[in-house]
C-alpha positions, 0 to 999 in steps of 0.5 A: 720495252723502252719504258724499262729503261733503268728496271734493272738498275732500280731493281739491283738498288731495291735488293741492296737496300732490303734484307734479301739477297738475290738468292733469297730472292730466287727461292722465295720465287721458286727460280734460278738465281741466274733469272734474278740477274737477267732481271738486273742485267734487263736481258729478262722481265718478270712475269706478273706474278713475280714482279708482285712477289718481288715488290711485296718481299722489296717493299717497292712500288711497281710502278716506281720498280718498271717505270721510275714512276711515283714514290721510289720505295716504301720501306716494308717497315713503314706499316701505314696507321689504320684508322688513324691508330699507329700500330704497335711493334709487335702488330708490325713484326706480325703483318711482316712475318705474314708476307713471308708466308705461304699461300697455304700458310697464311689461309691456316693463320687467318682461319686461327685469327677467326677461329680464336675471335669466335671463341673470345666472343662467345666466352665473353658473351654474357650467360643467360639463364632462365627466371622464375617467369620462364623469360631468358636473363643475362647472368647479371639479372639473373643473380640480382633477381637471385639476391632480391 
């Protein structure tokens, strides 16, 4: 594990720069706090799934954390624009909150958003009615034909 030299120091730096304590990270990972301490002291290293969570929580790239390569850190607050459009603060807050949810809660949020979009789409669709000759027309066309 020669390439992981410095992992503990990088992890320590990332934890210090984050909003989380070692205890909070261990709680989120559902592991003993001593395990995080062992990571920092390089007595042991996280499994891939734990590493993924650690990187997401701390806002760091795995290549940087493991090997000291690439961009040091991508702070969680630096959410990239989507399609060239800057995110509103509310949108960034939603993304950060979403990342902290359990997988089950994330699925519920995604289902709610889909349901809400579908409902909004149905509510904004033009109402159709039948004209005198039996053809379907939009609500606007029906109103125009009734006044004519």
